[in-house]
C-alpha positions in Angstrom: 5.1 -9.3 5.7 7.0 -6.5 7.3 8.0 -2.9 6.5 11.6 -3.1 5.3 13.0 0.4 6.0 12.3 3.8 7.3 10.0 5.1 10.0 8.1 1.9 10.4 10.9 -0.5 9.8 10.3 -4.1 10.9 6.7 -3.5 11.8 4.5 -6.4 10.8 1.7 -6.2 8.3 -1.4 -8.4 7.8 -2.3 -9.9 4.4 -5.8 -10.7 3.1 -6.7 -14.4 3.4 -6.9 -16.7 0.4 -5.1 -16.5 -3.0 -7.1 -13.9 -4.8 -4.8 -11.1 -3.4 -1.1 -11.7 -3.8 1.1 -9.4 -1.6 4.3 -8.2 -3.0 7.1 -10.1 -1.3 9.6 -8.4 1.0 12.4 -9.2 -1.4 10.7 -7.7 -4.4 9.6 -4.6 -2.4 13.2 -4.1 -1.4 14.3 -4.4 -5.0 11.6 -1.9 -6.1 12.5 0.7 -3.5 16.2 0.3 -4.1 15.4 1.6 -7.6 12.9 4.2 -6.5 14.9 5.5 -3.5 15.9 8.9 -5.1 12.2 9.7 -5.8 10.4 8.7 -2.6 11.2 11.6 -0.2 8.2 14.0 -0.1 6.7 12.2 -3.1 3.0 11.7 -4.0 2.7 7.9 -4.5 -0.2 6.1 -6.1 -0.7 2.5 -5.2 -3.1 0.9 -7.6 -4.7 -2.6 -6.8 -3.3 -1.9 -3.4 -4.3 -5.1 -1.6 -2.9 -5.0 1.9 -1.2 -1.7 1.2 2.3 -3.1 1.7 3.9 -1.1 -1.2 2.3 2.2 -0.3 3.0 1.8 3.4 6.7 1.1 2.5 6.7 4.4 0.6 5.2 6.2 3.5 7.8 4.7 5.9 10.5 5.9 3.6 9.4 9.5 3.5 6.6 9.8 0.9 4.4 12.8 1.7 1.1 11.4 0.3 0.0 7.9 -0.6 -3.2 7.1 -2.4 -4.4 3.5 -2.2 -6.9 2.2 -4.7 -8.6 -1.2 -4.0 -12.1 -2.6 -4.6 -12.0 -5.9 -2.7 -13.9 -5.6 0.6 -11.6 -8.2 2.3 -8.4 -6.4 1.1 -9.8 -3.0 2.1 -10.5 -4.3 5.6 -6.9 -5.5 5.9 -5.5 -2.3 4.4 -7.4 -0.1 6.9 -6.3 -2.4 9.7 -2.7 -2.0 8.7 -3.0 1.8 8.7 -4.6 1.6 12.1 -1.9 -0.8 13.4 0.8 1.6 12.3 -1.1 4.6 13.7 -1.3 6.4 10.3 -4.1 8.8 10.0 -2.7 11.6 7.8 -0.9 11.7 4.4 -3.1 8.9 3.0 -6.2 8.5 0.9 -8.1 5.2 0.5 -10.3 4.9 -2.6 -12.7 1.9 -2.4 -13.5 1.2 -6.0 -12.1 0.2 -9.4 -8.8 1.5 -10.7 -10.4 2.7 -14.0 -13.1 4.5 -12.2 -10.6 6.2 -9.9 -8.3 7.3 -12.7 -11.1 8.8 -14.6 -12.5 10.7 -11.6 -12.0 14.5 -11.4 -10.3 14.3 -8.0 -7.8 11.6 -9.0 -4.7 13.8 -8.5 -6.0 14.8 -5.0 -3.9 17.4 -3.2 -1.2 17.3 -5.8 -2.4 19.1 -8.9 1.1 18.7 -10.4 0.4 14.9 -10.4 1.8 11.8 -8.8 5.6 11.3 -8.6 5.4 7.5 -8.6 2.7 5.1 -9.7 2.8 1.4 -8.8 0.3 -1.2 -10.1 -0.1 -4.8 -9.1 -3.3 -6.4 -10.6 -4.0 -10.1 -10.1 -1.5 -11.9 -12.3 -4.3 -13.6 -14.3 -6.1 -10.3 -15.0 -4.0 -9.4 -18.1 -6.7 -7.1 -19.3 -6.3 -4.9 -16.2 -2.6 -4.3 -17.0 -3.4 -3.2 -20.6 -6.4 -1.1 -19.6 -4.6 0.7 -16.8 -1.5 1.4 -18.9 -3.6 2.7 -21.8 -5.3 5.2 -19.4 -2.0 6.3 -17.9 -0.4 6.7 -21.3 -3.3 8.5 -22.8 -6.6 9.8 -21.4 -5.4 10.4 -17.8 -1.7 11.1 -18.5 -2.1 14.5 -16.8 -2.1 12.9 -13.3 1.6 12.0 -13.8 4.2 14.4 -12.6 7.0 15.1 -15.2 9.3 12.1 -15.4 7.1 10.0 -13.0 7.9 6.3 -13.3 4.9 3.9 -13.6 5.9 0.5 -12.3 4.1 -2.8 -12.7 4.6 -6.1 -10.9 3.8 -9.1 -13.1 4.7 -12.7 -13.8 8.2 -13.1 -15.2 6.8 -15.0 -18.2 4.0 -12.4 -18.8 4.7 -10.3 -21.9 3.8 -6.6 -21.4 3.9 -4.3 -24.4 6.9 -2.1 -24.8 4.7 0.9 -25.2 1.2 2.1 -24.2 0.4 5.4 -25.7 3.0 7.9 -24.4 4.3 5.3 -21.8 7.4 3.4 -22.9 9.2 0.7 -20.9 12.6 1.8 -19.7 13.6 -1.1 -17.5 12.7 -4.6 -16.5 13.9 -6.5 -13.4 13.3 -10.2 -12.6 13.2 -12.0 -9.3 12.1 -15.6 -9.1 8.7 -15.9 -10.8 8.0 -12.2 -10.6 9.2 -9.2 -12.6 9.0 -5.4 -12.3 8.5 -3.4 -15.5 9.3 0.4 -15.3 7.6 2.8 -17.7 7.8 6.5 -18.2 6.3 9.1 -20.5 8.5 10.0 -23.4 9.4 13.6 -24.1 8.8 15.1 -27.5 12.5 14.8 -28.3 12.6 11.1 -27.2 9.6 10.3 -29.4 11.3 11.5 -32.6 12.7 8.9 -34.8 16.5 9.1 -35.4 16.0 10.4 -38.9 14.1 13.4 -37.4 17.1 14.4 -35.2 19.4 15.4 -38.0 
């Protein structure tokens, strides 16, 4: 793996051994950041199920002001911290060693940005379907306040995996496919958007 663009362009990244952690491919990361490009500069970026940290590190390289990585696997955390050290990154990052649900429910989840995260990315193990649903329900409900207004919540998942169109206040706005993988983009609906057509007379 490598950083695709920005300050750390072409720098190599390590990946955790084995198949339990599946790094986002360079091509899919490029697709993701082509869409997110207008939102990354000076953004607060939340990388859930961070693994090697490749997605969050790409955000930092492209100008994000703060990236929070959440990962509970000791092997993945070791690689993530090694990648941060390899790139010489010591500021503008937070690493939370623990579960995503526990982090999202914690009082300090929003960190230094009380206005919330500008972008959220989640990439659970493909076979952990319950993790997708549980995390989306939290972000679309109980912990919605950690999202900045208009913040996209993006999930990487199997192309054949069916995610719901809506989780609480989060509604899918876009889906992109590449090979066996897909990216689903969600956002919180405004009050006006939530009204049925008959209410907009």
